[in-house]
N, C-alpha and C positions, 0 to 999 in steps of 0.2 A: 644456469641459472635458473632458480627455485620459482613456477610460477604459482603454488597453492603457498594457503596460508597453513598455519601450524595449526595441530590435530585439536579439535574443541576438547572440553574437559568435560566431565560427565561426573556432578557434585553429591543428587541424589537421583537415588533412581526411581523416585516417583514424583511428580511434580502437582498431581493435582493440588487445587488451591484454588486463591482468587489474586490474582495478577492486576498490576497498572502497568501500560507503555513507561518505556524511559525515552520522554521524546529525545533527550541530550542524546542519548545512543542506540537511537533507531531510525530508517530512512522510509519514507514512502515518496516513492521517484516513479516517473513515469518516462517514457522513449518515443519518440516519433519521428518520422521522416522528414524530413524537410528539402522541398523540389524533387523529390524521390530520388536523390544522391547520397543523403549523408542521415544521420541520426543525431536530435535534436535532445537532449538528456534533462531534464528540471527533478525541482521537487517540490515538498508541500513541506514546511519545517514545525506548521506552528498544528497542532494536534494532542488531543485527549483519546485516552481509549484503556479500556478494561479487557480485563479473561476471565472468565471461570474456565477450568482444566479439571476437567475430570477423566484420567486416567484408563479407571475400569469399564467406564461406560461414556463414551466419547461421545454421545448422541448428546449429555447429559453439559458437556461445555456449551460456555458463551461469548462470542466478541462484540465488542460496540464501540464502536470509532465515529469520532467528530474530527473532522478536516476544516481549517479555518482557509478558504480559498485565498485570502488577500495574503496569506504567506509563500504562495507561489513564487518562486525563482528558478529561471533557465540560465543565470548569467548573467540575461539584455534585460535591460529596465526596461526599453521601449518595447521587447516582446513581453516581457510579463506586464505593463501595462493592457499589452492588449489582449493577451488572455484573460484577465480581471474585466476586460469591458462586455460590452452586449455582445459583441457577434461570439466571444467563448462564452466563458463561467456568469459573466453578468453579474456579479461578487456582490456590488450595492445591492440588489434587489434577493441573491439569492448568496447569504456569505459562510455558509458549509455543507462542505459533501459527507453524507453521511455512510455508516455502512453497520447493519446488524447482522448475526449470524444465523441463519434460519437452523442449519443442518453442519454438523460434524462429524469426520469421519477419523479411523485410523489406522494404519498398517507398519506397526513396527516404529522408526521415526516419521514417518512420513502420515502427515495431515492433510486431508481433504477439508475445508470450509468454506460452506456453500452461505450466500445473503444476500441480503438486500441494499446493493448501493442506488443508492441517490444523487442525482445533481441535477441543479435546476427543477428538482418537485419532479422528476421524472427517477422511477426507480423499475430497475433490473435485478434479477438475482443473476447474481455470478458467483464462479467456482474459482477458488486458488488453490492449489496443490501447495502446501508447505512443507521444507523438510525441518525438522528437529536439528537445531546447531548444537544442544547442549543444554550444561547447566552450571551452575559456580556460584561460590560463597564472595561477596565481594571484600575488599578489607575495611568496610563498612558495617559488615555483618548484615547484608544485605543476599536472599537468595536472588536470585536471575536465572530466565528461561529465557531461549535465543531460538527463532526459527526465519525462516528465509523462502521469501514466494514471489511466482508470479504468475499473472495471466494475462489474455490478449483481448483487448472490447473494444469494439466501435463503436465511436465517439457520437458518431451521429445517431443509436439508439439514446441517446440523451440530450439529442437536440442541439449539439455542437457538431452545426454544418459549416460554417463557416468556411469558404475557401477561397482559393485562385487558381484561372486556369494557366497553365505556363503555353507560352508562343509555342515551344517544341513538343507540347504533348504532355500528359500528366496533371498533377494541381501542387500547389507549393507545399501542403499539409496529410499527411496519411490519414485517412480513417481510422486503420490500425492504430492504438496505441497497446501498449506493451507497459504493465503497470509491475511496479516493483515494492516489493517489501522485506526490507531486513529489521528485523523487529528486537530487541529488548524489552523485556518486563520483568518486574521487581514482584515478587511476592510481599502478598499483605502480612501484616501482622495478626 
């Protein structure tokens, strides 16, 4: 049984240019511990994003992302409603999460993007390591590039502090949240 995917393609040697994130082929996900015994996974499915990639001078690269908080999906309508409430994201007051890069570095196919992550009007710097997973020209003539990355944050840093103590010790929701990024971006004409 094979556990890995097919090898990525490299259709272009220099991916320098302007890109738009392809929402239908990208995933912005998160993982939290529930009751400290299992992982609950979710995603935010409505977002827009752009990137300027400069291979020769990575520091001139730029990423901007805006995420619609109401698009949170964990597979449970009750849990999603709770996440949208004032206990967590307060989507009615703060409908978007944003990320704006402040620094980009590259080492081969590894990229490190540091930027300002804003949740509920609280902004902190986060650093996300990404692996460039390939480039391709799709059947529709689009040049696309792929990246995968993840980082872990403390949700308390953004004022997401709701929790419930468990009788057996521990809490219902972990403070540490893993953010996962599977990105496909299409080069602008």
